[in-house]
Structures are given as structure tokens and as C-alpha cells.
C-alpha atoms as a printed R data frame, in Angstrom:
    type eleno elety resid chain resno       x      y       z
1   ATOM     1    CA   MET     A     1   0.000  0.000   0.000
2   ATOM     2    CA   SER     A     2   1.382  3.398  -0.983
3   ATOM     3    CA   ALA     A     3   1.687  6.273   1.484
4   ATOM     4    CA   ALA     A     4  -0.951  8.227  -0.444
5   ATOM     5    CA   THR     A     5  -3.403  5.320  -0.279
6   ATOM     6    CA   ALA     A     6  -2.793  4.916   3.444
7   ATOM     7    CA   ARG     A     7  -3.480  8.623   4.011
8   ATOM     8    CA   THR     A     8  -6.677  8.392   1.992
9   ATOM     9    CA   ASP     A     9  -7.834  5.358   3.965
10  ATOM    10    CA   ARG     A    10  -7.094  7.081   7.277
11  ATOM    11    CA   ALA     A    11  -8.964 10.193   6.172
12  ATOM    12    CA   GLU     A    12 -11.994  8.136   5.144
13  ATOM    13    CA   ALA     A    13 -11.959  6.239   8.431
14  ATOM    14    CA   THR     A    14 -11.886  9.557  10.274
15  ATOM    15    CA   ARG     A    15 -14.795 10.858   8.211
16  ATOM    16    CA   GLN     A    16 -16.861  7.777   9.041
17  ATOM    17    CA   ARG     A    17 -16.121  8.102  12.769
18  ATOM    18    CA   ILE     A    18 -17.166 11.747  12.663
19  ATOM    19    CA   LEU     A    19 -20.382 10.917  10.783
20  ATOM    20    CA   SER     A    20 -21.306  8.203  13.287
21  ATOM    21    CA   ALA     A    21 -20.533 10.380  16.301
22  ATOM    22    CA   ALA     A    22 -22.417 13.362  14.876
23  ATOM    23    CA   GLU     A    23 -25.487 11.285  14.016
24  ATOM    24    CA   ARG     A    24 -25.647  9.860  17.532
25  ATOM    25    CA   LEU     A    25 -25.139 13.190  19.281
26  ATOM    26    CA   PHE     A    26 -27.640 14.988  17.068
27  ATOM    27    CA   ALA     A    27 -30.203 12.247  17.706
28  ATOM    28    CA   GLU     A    28 -29.688 12.317  21.475
29  ATOM    29    CA   ARG     A    29 -29.297 16.065  22.113
30  ATOM    30    CA   GLY     A    30 -30.644 17.935  19.095
31  ATOM    31    CA   VAL     A    31 -28.783 19.413  16.152
32  ATOM    32    CA   PHE     A    32 -28.301 22.906  17.531
33  ATOM    33    CA   ALA     A    33 -27.243 21.746  20.995
34  ATOM    34    CA   VAL     A    34 -24.166 19.921  19.707
35  ATOM    35    CA   SER     A    35 -20.899 21.684  18.866
36  ATOM    36    CA   ASN     A    36 -18.187 20.631  16.445
37  ATOM    37    CA   ARG     A    37 -15.872 20.260  19.425
38  ATOM    38    CA   GLN     A    38 -18.212 17.742  21.069
39  ATOM    39    CA   ILE     A    39 -18.440 15.787  17.822
40  ATOM    40    CA   SER     A    40 -14.652 15.763  17.417
41  ATOM    41    CA   GLU     A    41 -14.188 14.510  20.983
42  ATOM    42    CA   ALA     A    42 -16.844 11.806  20.562
43  ATOM    43    CA   ALA     A    43 -15.139 10.705  17.346
44  ATOM    44    CA   GLY     A    44 -11.792 10.416  19.157
45  ATOM    45    CA   GLN     A    45 -10.217 13.354  17.360
46  ATOM    46    CA   GLY     A    46  -7.694 15.447  19.283
47  ATOM    47    CA   ASN     A    47  -8.078 18.293  16.802
48  ATOM    48    CA   ASN     A    48 -11.275 20.236  17.548
49  ATOM    49    CA   ALA     A    49 -11.270 21.547  13.980
50  ATOM    50    CA   ALA     A    50 -11.569 18.033  12.516
51  ATOM    51    CA   VAL     A    51 -15.286 18.366  11.729
52  ATOM    52    CA   GLY     A    52 -14.853 21.603   9.844
53  ATOM    53    CA   TYR     A    53 -11.776 20.283   8.052
54  ATOM    54    CA   HIS     A    54 -13.525 17.169   6.764
55  ATOM    55    CA   PHE     A    55 -17.049 18.505   6.188
56  ATOM    56    CA   GLY     A    56 -17.147 22.295   6.205
57  ATOM    57    CA   THR     A    57 -20.347 23.779   7.620
58  ATOM    58    CA   LYS     A    58 -22.878 22.067   9.880
59  ATOM    59    CA   SER     A    59 -25.284 21.912   6.924
60  ATOM    60    CA   ASP     A    60 -22.606 20.080   4.925
61  ATOM    61    CA   LEU     A    61 -22.164 17.633   7.793
62  ATOM    62    CA   LEU     A    62 -25.906 17.020   8.071
63  ATOM    63    CA   LEU     A    63 -26.182 16.442   4.337
64  ATOM    64    CA   ALA     A    64 -23.260 14.000   4.460
65  ATOM    65    CA   ILE     A    65 -25.081 11.978   7.128
66  ATOM    66    CA   VAL     A    66 -28.271 11.955   5.052
67  ATOM    67    CA   ARG     A    67 -26.382 10.840   1.939
68  ATOM    68    CA   LYS     A    68 -24.560  8.117   3.849
69  ATOM    69    CA   HIS     A    69 -27.904  6.363   4.288
70  ATOM    70    CA   SER     A    70 -29.861  7.439   1.205
71  ATOM    71    CA   GLY     A    71 -27.986  5.129  -1.177
72  ATOM    72    CA   PRO     A    72 -28.995  1.833   0.479
73  ATOM    73    CA   VAL     A    73 -32.599  3.025   0.834
74  ATOM    74    CA   GLU     A    74 -32.695  4.014  -2.831
75  ATOM    75    CA   GLN     A    75 -31.304  0.617  -3.844
76  ATOM    76    CA   ARG     A    76 -33.898 -1.241  -1.751
77  ATOM    77    CA   ARG     A    77 -36.744  0.836  -3.178
78  ATOM    78    CA   ALA     A    78 -35.554  0.107  -6.719
79  ATOM    79    CA   GLU     A    79 -35.636 -3.621  -5.895
80  ATOM    80    CA   LEU     A    80 -39.190 -3.384  -4.548
81  ATOM    81    CA   LEU     A    81 -40.324 -1.424  -7.585
82  ATOM    82    CA   GLU     A    82 -39.078 -4.195  -9.851
83  ATOM    83    CA   ALA     A    83 -41.273 -6.645  -7.931
84  ATOM    84    CA   VAL     A    84 -44.455 -4.530  -7.875
85  ATOM    85    CA   GLN     A    85 -47.318 -6.502  -9.426
86  ATOM    86    CA   ALA     A    86 -50.549 -5.071  -8.020
87  ATOM    87    CA   ASP     A    87 -51.292 -1.523  -9.160
88  ATOM    88    CA   SER     A    88 -52.911 -0.432  -5.914
89  ATOM    89    CA   VAL     A    89 -52.554  2.147  -3.174
90  ATOM    90    CA   ARG     A    90 -51.322 -0.541  -0.773
91  ATOM    91    CA   SER     A    91 -48.628 -1.819  -3.130
92  ATOM    92    CA   TRP     A    92 -47.234  1.661  -3.799
93  ATOM    93    CA   LEU     A    93 -47.302  2.518  -0.103
94  ATOM    94    CA   GLY     A    94 -45.265 -0.615   0.496
95  ATOM    95    CA   CYS     A    95 -42.636  0.772  -1.878
96  ATOM    96    CA   LEU     A    96 -42.724  4.013   0.069
97  ATOM    97    CA   VAL     A    97 -42.462  2.537   3.570
98  ATOM    98    CA   ARG     A    98 -40.506 -0.707   3.359
99  ATOM    99    CA   PRO     A    99 -37.184  0.566   1.939
100 ATOM   100    CA   SER     A   100 -36.676  2.626   5.096
101 ATOM   101    CA   THR     A   101 -37.868 -0.007   7.562
102 ATOM   102    CA   ASP     A   102 -35.834 -2.722   5.820
103 ATOM   103    CA   TYR     A   103 -32.749 -0.533   6.043
104 ATOM   104    CA   HIS     A   104 -33.379  0.255   9.706
105 ATOM   105    CA   ALA     A   105 -33.689 -3.480  10.351
106 ATOM   106    CA   SER     A   106 -30.222 -4.009   8.855
107 ATOM   107    CA   LEU     A   107 -28.578 -1.579  11.285
108 ATOM   108    CA   ARG     A   108 -27.340 -2.285  14.805
109 ATOM   109    CA   ASP     A   109 -27.446  0.193  17.697
110 ATOM   110    CA   SER     A   110 -28.669  2.810  15.256
111 ATOM   111    CA   THR     A   111 -29.822  6.356  15.967
112 ATOM   112    CA   LEU     A   112 -30.710  7.114  12.349
113 ATOM   113    CA   ALA     A   113 -34.490  7.307  12.800
114 ATOM   114    CA   ARG     A   114 -34.181  9.631  15.789
115 ATOM   115    CA   PHE     A   115 -31.664 11.753  13.895
116 ATOM   116    CA   SER     A   116 -34.083 11.952  10.961
117 ATOM   117    CA   THR     A   117 -36.813 13.136  13.310
118 ATOM   118    CA   GLN     A   118 -34.591 16.017  14.414
119 ATOM   119    CA   LEU     A   119 -34.244 17.118  10.795
120 ATOM   120    CA   MET     A   120 -37.813 16.565   9.653
121 ATOM   121    CA   THR     A   121 -39.398 18.460  12.545
122 ATOM   122    CA   ASP     A   122 -37.250 21.570  12.123
123 ATOM   123    CA   PRO     A   123 -38.386 23.933   9.321
124 ATOM   124    CA   ALA     A   124 -34.821 25.145   8.790
125 ATOM   125    CA   LEU     A   125 -33.413 21.619   8.410
126 ATOM   126    CA   ARG     A   126 -36.215 19.716   6.677
127 ATOM   127    CA   PRO     A   127 -35.300 20.974   3.162
128 ATOM   128    CA   LEU     A   128 -31.981 19.099   3.442
129 ATOM   129    CA   VAL     A   129 -33.843 15.803   3.628
130 ATOM   130    CA   VAL     A   130 -36.673 16.702   1.265
131 ATOM   131    CA   GLU     A   131 -34.393 17.909  -1.539
132 ATOM   132    CA   GLU     A   132 -32.161 14.857  -1.239
133 ATOM   133    CA   SER     A   133 -35.171 12.514  -1.237
134 ATOM   134    CA   LEU     A   134 -36.843 14.145  -4.227
135 ATOM   135    CA   ALA     A   135 -33.646 13.682  -6.224
136 ATOM   136    CA   GLN     A   136 -33.998  9.896  -5.962
137 ATOM   137    CA   PRO     A   137 -35.564  8.422  -9.137
138 ATOM   138    CA   SER     A   138 -37.131  5.493  -7.274
139 ATOM   139    CA   LEU     A   139 -39.012  7.797  -4.911
140 ATOM   140    CA   GLN     A   140 -40.316  9.871  -7.807
141 ATOM   141    CA   ARG     A   141 -41.554  6.707  -9.519
142 ATOM   142    CA   THR     A   142 -43.184  5.530  -6.281
143 ATOM   143    CA   MET     A   143 -45.016  8.815  -5.781
144 ATOM   144    CA   ASP     A   144 -46.167  8.832  -9.409
145 ATOM   145    CA   GLY     A   145 -47.532  5.314  -9.009
146 ATOM   146    CA   LEU     A   146 -49.268  6.178  -5.745
147 ATOM   147    CA   ASN     A   147 -50.823  9.357  -7.103
148 ATOM   148    CA   ALA     A   148 -52.177  7.479 -10.126
149 ATOM   149    CA   CYS     A   149 -54.055  5.097  -7.799
150 ATOM   150    CA   LEU     A   150 -55.470  7.613  -5.342
151 ATOM   151    CA   PRO     A   151 -59.143  8.551  -5.354
152 ATOM   152    CA   ASP     A   152 -60.073 12.025  -6.538
153 ATOM   153    CA   LEU     A   153 -59.412 14.035  -3.393
154 ATOM   154    CA   PRO     A   154 -59.713 17.789  -2.883
155 ATOM   155    CA   LEU     A   155 -56.320 19.492  -2.876
156 ATOM   156    CA   PRO     A   156 -56.468 20.420   0.858
157 ATOM   157    CA   ALA     A   157 -57.113 16.752   1.703
158 ATOM   158    CA   LYS     A   158 -54.170 15.607  -0.428
159 ATOM   159    CA   VAL     A   159 -51.850 18.118   1.210
160 ATOM   160    CA   ALA     A   160 -52.991 17.165   4.719
161 ATOM   161    CA   ARG     A   161 -52.722 13.423   4.065
162 ATOM   162    CA   ASN     A   162 -49.289 13.835   2.558
163 ATOM   163    CA   ASP     A   163 -48.187 15.610   5.749
164 ATOM   164    CA   MET     A   164 -49.771 12.874   7.875
165 ATOM   165    CA   THR     A   165 -47.948 10.221   5.858
166 ATOM   166    CA   ARG     A   166 -44.601 11.903   6.433
167 ATOM   167    CA   HIS     A   167 -45.230 12.330  10.158
168 ATOM   168    CA   LEU     A   168 -46.361  8.742  10.651
169 ATOM   169    CA   MET     A   169 -43.361  7.322   8.832
170 ATOM   170    CA   VAL     A   170 -40.801  9.533  10.545
171 ATOM   171    CA   HIS     A   171 -42.144  9.261  14.082
172 ATOM   172    CA   MET     A   172 -43.131  5.584  14.035
173 ATOM   173    CA   CYS     A   173 -39.639  4.643  12.861
174 ATOM   174    CA   ALA     A   174 -38.148  6.785  15.624
175 ATOM   175    CA   GLU     A   175 -40.437  5.168  18.216
176 ATOM   176    CA   GLN     A   176 -39.502  1.689  17.011
177 ATOM   177    CA   GLU     A   177 -35.805  2.507  17.095
178 ATOM   178    CA   ARG     A   178 -36.097  3.971  20.596
179 ATOM   179    CA   ALA     A   179 -38.027  0.940  21.847
180 ATOM   180    CA   ILE     A   180 -35.383 -1.409  20.454
181 ATOM   181    CA   ALA     A   181 -32.631  0.618  22.140
182 ATOM   182    CA   GLU     A   182 -34.507  0.471  25.460
183 ATOM   183    CA   GLY     A   183 -35.375 -3.223  25.130
184 ATOM   184    CA   THR     A   184 -39.126 -2.538  25.137
185 ATOM   185    CA   ALA     A   185 -39.966 -3.176  21.470
186 ATOM   186    CA   ARG     A   186 -43.179 -5.133  20.935
187 ATOM   187    CA   LEU     A   187 -42.906 -5.213  17.153
188 ATOM   188    CA   SER     A   188 -40.212 -6.163  14.692
189 ATOM   189    CA   TRP     A   189 -39.277 -3.773  11.891
190 ATOM   190    CA   GLN     A   190 -41.260 -6.004   9.514
191 ATOM   191    CA   GLN     A   191 -44.331 -5.705  11.726
192 ATOM   192    CA   THR     A   192 -43.811 -1.960  12.029
193 ATOM   193    CA   ALA     A   193 -43.799 -1.723   8.244
194 ATOM   194    CA   ASP     A   194 -46.965 -3.831   8.012
195 ATOM   195    CA   GLN     A   195 -48.759 -1.603  10.515
196 ATOM   196    CA   LEU     A   196 -47.637  1.551   8.743
197 ATOM   197    CA   VAL     A   197 -48.796  0.300   5.351
198 ATOM   198    CA   ASP     A   198 -52.158 -0.746   6.827
199 ATOM   199    CA   ALA     A   199 -52.653  2.619   8.542
200 ATOM   200    CA   LEU     A   200 -51.558  4.679   5.550
201 ATOM   201    CA   THR     A   201 -53.772  2.691   3.191
202 ATOM   202    CA   GLY     A   202 -56.739  3.505   5.394
203 ATOM   203    CA   LEU     A   203 -55.672  7.128   5.617
204 ATOM   204    CA   TRP     A   204 -55.450  7.634   1.856
205 ATOM   205    CA   LEU     A   205 -58.659  5.748   1.058
206 ATOM   206    CA   ALA     A   206 -60.741  7.335   3.812
207 ATOM   207    CA   PRO     A   207 -63.679  9.448   2.573
208 ATOM   208    CA   THR     A   208 -63.498 13.192   2.971
209 ATOM   209    CA   SER     A   209 -65.946 15.005   5.199
């Protein structure tokens, strides 16, 4: 191994330690309560400027964490889309929900869902996640398929139900992750996905008042 390759490998290992430490601290304490110095210390870095050196601004760091996980979710959704047979609200909701829950199930001692909740509930941070998600071709295809199956709903109902869908997915995954961490989980990730798909199917097909 050349010296340049060794330096590159060390730098990448440092980046991954910083990403993991930042994700955990943000999930546990909140994004704005955590300093770069705390992240550097948690990542085992003696240099307090390590976070800025490797990632730049806090927004850059947050986006790097999001992108670390978006690839596997995108790949899983693409796999599910290839297997879609029934053109129904339930089948498209499965393609929306299960890529995330399947990915969460593959992780160990994860704080990803609780980190995501921090981003999605803050108006200043949510665009980071939304813009990254909307850039994924598989998600666009999923939403197109879902919209084509939905009943003719008034625009206010569609907007409200879209918000409800996002909140249910984000917060139920965070609750499941927290319960697993505390040893109180009553459902598996598979069962969580099943319950979410059932609930969201009912939500989208419910009559308007």
C-alpha cells in the first residue's frame, strides 16, 4: 500500500467516525445543541477543527449523514419497484415505507431514525432531507404510481394526508428505534412496516368530510 493510499484510507476512516458520532449526538441532544468540538471529541479526534476540516459547515455535515444512508434506501426501493405486481394504493405505499424499515432493520445500535426526526421536525433543516429525497428516481416513480391510484381528493385533503404520511413514517420509525434501544420493542421492523402500510392505506382511502 502506498503512502498516499494509506493517508486516503485514514482520512476516510476519520470521516466515518465523525459521521457516526455526529449522528448519535444529534439524535440524542438535538442538532443545535451539539458543537463541532463535542463531535470531534466523541469521534476520538484530538483536533477540535476536525469536523470543519472534513465537512465544512454544519449543513454540509448534516447532508453527508443523510447521503450516507440514502444510497442503500434508494437501492432497496428500486428492488421493490421491480417486484411490484398489483397496481394499488397498498402496493405503492409498500414501496414508500418498506425501503426505510428494511434498512433500519439491517442496522445495529442505530440512531438514524431519531436523527431523521430532528431534521424533519425543524423547518430550517427539513429541506436538506426533502431535496435529497426528491432527487432519488425510485421515490419519484413511487409517488407517481401512488398518485395514479389515489381517489379524486380535494387538494387540501391531499396536502394534509401527505403531511400525515410523512409524520407517521418519521415518528413511528423513531419510536420503534427507541423501543429497540430500550429493550421494550413489541414489534419487529417487519411488523412496524406492516402496521404503517395498513394505517396509511386507510388514511389515503378514507372518505373526505
